[in-house]
C-alpha positions in Angstrom: 0.2 0.0 -0.1 1.4 3.5 -0.8 0.1 6.7 0.4 -1.6 9.0 -2.2 -1.1 12.8 -1.5 -4.4 13.6 -2.8 -6.4 11.6 -0.1 -6.0 12.3 3.7 -5.2 9.4 5.9 -8.1 7.5 7.3 -7.6 8.6 10.7 -7.9 12.4 9.8 -11.4 11.5 8.4 -12.3 9.7 11.3 -11.2 12.5 13.6 -13.4 15.0 11.7 -16.3 12.8 11.6 -16.1 12.6 15.6 -15.6 16.3 15.7 -18.7 16.9 13.6 -20.9 14.3 15.7 -19.7 15.9 19.0 -20.7 19.4 17.8 -24.3 18.1 16.8 -24.8 16.2 19.9 -23.6 19.4 22.3 -26.2 21.7 20.3 -28.9 19.2 20.8 -28.4 18.8 24.6 -28.2 22.6 25.1 -31.6 23.2 23.2 -33.4 20.1 24.4 -35.9 21.1 26.8 -36.1 19.3 30.1 -38.3 19.5 33.3 -36.6 21.0 36.5 -38.6 21.1 39.9 -38.2 24.1 41.7 -40.5 24.6 44.9 -42.7 21.9 43.7 -43.3 23.5 40.3 -42.0 22.0 37.2 -40.6 24.4 34.5 -39.2 24.0 31.1 -35.4 24.4 31.0 -32.7 23.4 28.5 -29.7 21.4 29.5 -27.5 24.8 28.9 -29.9 27.0 31.3 -29.5 24.2 34.2 -25.5 24.0 34.0 -25.0 27.9 33.9 -27.2 28.7 36.9 -26.6 28.4 40.7 -29.0 25.9 42.4 -30.4 28.4 44.8 -31.6 30.6 41.9 -35.5 30.3 41.4 -36.4 29.7 37.7 -39.0 32.2 36.3 -40.5 32.1 32.7 -39.3 34.4 30.3 -41.7 37.6 29.6 -43.9 38.0 26.5 -46.5 40.7 27.0 -48.8 42.0 29.3 -52.4 43.1 29.0 -55.1 45.1 30.8 -57.8 42.3 31.5 -60.9 41.6 33.2 -59.9 39.2 36.3 -62.5 37.6 38.3 -62.4 34.8 41.0 -64.2 31.5 41.1 -64.4 28.5 43.3 -65.2 24.5 42.6 -69.1 24.6 42.9 -71.4 23.0 40.4 -73.1 26.3 40.0 -69.8 28.1 38.9 -68.4 25.3 37.1 -69.8 22.0 35.5 -70.7 18.9 37.0 -67.0 17.9 37.8 -66.0 21.3 39.9 -62.8 19.6 41.3 -61.5 18.7 37.7 -60.0 21.7 35.6 -60.2 21.5 31.8 -56.6 20.6 31.8 -57.4 17.2 33.4 -55.7 18.3 36.8 -57.2 18.6 40.2 -58.2 22.4 41.2 -55.1 24.1 43.4 -54.3 27.4 44.5 -52.3 29.1 41.8 -54.5 27.9 39.1 -56.3 30.1 36.7 -58.9 30.0 33.6 -58.3 31.7 30.1 -59.9 30.6 26.8 -56.9 31.5 24.6 -53.7 30.6 26.3 -52.3 27.4 26.1 -52.3 25.0 29.4 -49.4 25.7 31.4 -48.8 29.1 30.5 -47.4 31.2 33.3 -49.1 34.7 34.1 -48.3 37.1 36.7 -51.1 39.1 38.5 -50.5 41.7 41.1 -46.9 40.0 42.1 -48.4 36.6 42.4 -47.8 33.8 39.9 -50.4 31.6 38.3 -50.7 28.6 35.7 -53.6 28.3 33.0 -55.1 25.2 33.9 -58.8 25.8 33.0 -61.2 27.2 30.6 -64.3 29.7 31.0 -67.5 29.9 29.6 -67.1 30.2 25.5 -68.8 33.7 25.9 -65.4 35.1 27.5 -62.7 36.5 24.9 -59.0 36.1 25.3 -59.1 39.1 27.8 -60.8 37.4 30.4 -59.4 35.4 33.3 -60.9 33.7 36.4 -58.7 32.8 39.5 -59.3 30.0 41.1 -60.0 30.3 44.8 -60.6 27.6 47.3 -62.9 29.7 49.7 -66.3 31.2 48.3 -65.7 34.6 50.4 -62.3 34.9 49.0 -63.7 34.9 45.6 -66.4 37.2 46.4 -64.0 39.6 47.9 -62.0 39.6 44.6 -64.8 40.3 42.6 -64.2 41.1 39.0 -61.1 43.6 38.5 -59.5 45.3 35.5 -55.7 44.4 36.2 -52.5 44.3 34.3 -51.9 40.7 33.5 -48.3 39.6 32.3 -48.0 36.7 30.2 -44.8 34.6 30.4 -43.6 31.8 28.5 
């Protein structure tokens, strides 16, 4: 066997193939979203985000936009919901921090008056995108909240 000056040696080709494969894998790992539990709440983060942050930092979703919206309160009663008042439209059981909206996807985080909520439920079809309904366990809390026009921050 003789070495041809026009062809690179096989080892050089293998090294370059390995470099390209490692580069592609590192990009996939960096952008692949993973579920991270922080204070009992699962949020999506990429492997790259997790490696660069300190473990004691609280993860917040990225800000998308804010809107002035009509926000009311509700609690799990057949009169206010349907025949399964303790099950939200997402299939989850009701919990403090859940909110209803007809346009945002389930799991979307919203911030109202410095409190975080997660879209888990739907409202009556007559309500549009600028209507939100906060879940309250207590009837009196929902009545005290009433219906307010407030700024709602929508996050990813």
